[in-house]
Phi, psi and omega in degrees: 000129182238141175230145179290138177273126182258158171264181184288354175264003177083010180259149181291139180271350183094355178258157177241139177258131179270114178259131183294131177293338180287348179245319188253002183218037178267169175280114185302137176259100187295326181290321177296320177298315179301314182296319182290318178294320178299318179294317180300313181292324178296324181288345178281345182279128180286326180069026183263011180295139183203135173235147181280133174266177189299333180286344183256354180282137176281124180171169181289148175259008180296141175293123192280344176199166182292158187293318187235161170090003181267344182083357178239177182294147179294148180214135184253332186213145178290344181274004180300142181299342182278350179259150176298129182089000179279180180289166180260139180280127178050045180290165180293146178235156178306138185214143176266114183267001183298148181234151177263145179214135181301139181301322181294325178291319178297319180295317178296321180296318180292320176295323178295318180296317179294325178292324177297314179295326179295319179293333179272004183055041183252019180245130176241145174246122183238140179295152182300138179219167181210160176246145178297317177223150180295118177219124181298323183295330177292320179290322177298323178298321177295316179300317180296318181294328181271359180074028184243016187299324183248027181233155173286128182228148178236114179265126181249114182263156178287331179204180182296132178220097186298319183297314180292318180298312182293328180292335184260351191295331182275357183262119183292329186274357183232146178222140180243124179224169173266166183298334180281347182261001186292144179221159180300317182299314182295324178296311184286335182284343181265147174285324181223143176252124179250111182263124172290145183303324181283354182267345187298313184297313180294321180296313182290324179292330178287331185261345178253111181237000000 
């Protein structure tokens, strides 16, 4: 599979990038995609929710009234959950929501997601570029030239590039990552994937084992 390499002005450079069919043209495995996205979203949960139960409430443990003869239900402590200010019954406790997933399944899911985007013609290959200083307007100019100004886009770099990253950080619709940070969720969440020419080799080597 070959795609034309574009410059930051959206024009063809005359070169073609060879994309591996083993990564960008496989039969998508929807269940693997589901499992990987489910794991990613689960890992976003902090799990720090907590409510105090009756043993953790500050208050007297004195029996608040006699057992019998009051005409009402017996009560032993002001910290009882049935009273205002008492503990909560079966309240939430801190929990680890992380899930384990086989590396091969994660790799298959990412290849499936890239193949889905490839079938939708939502992948662009752009030659490597850099900015002298981080400027959001320069990155917006690149988006406009590539026709992505009003779309969610994911830029995949071959390595760390502080200027490009900082230039895109204020834009909600665009995200810049390196090839090692790519995930199934981020691929599917974007309308278009912009692959830097220098990211192709690292991306394919990570996904082809």
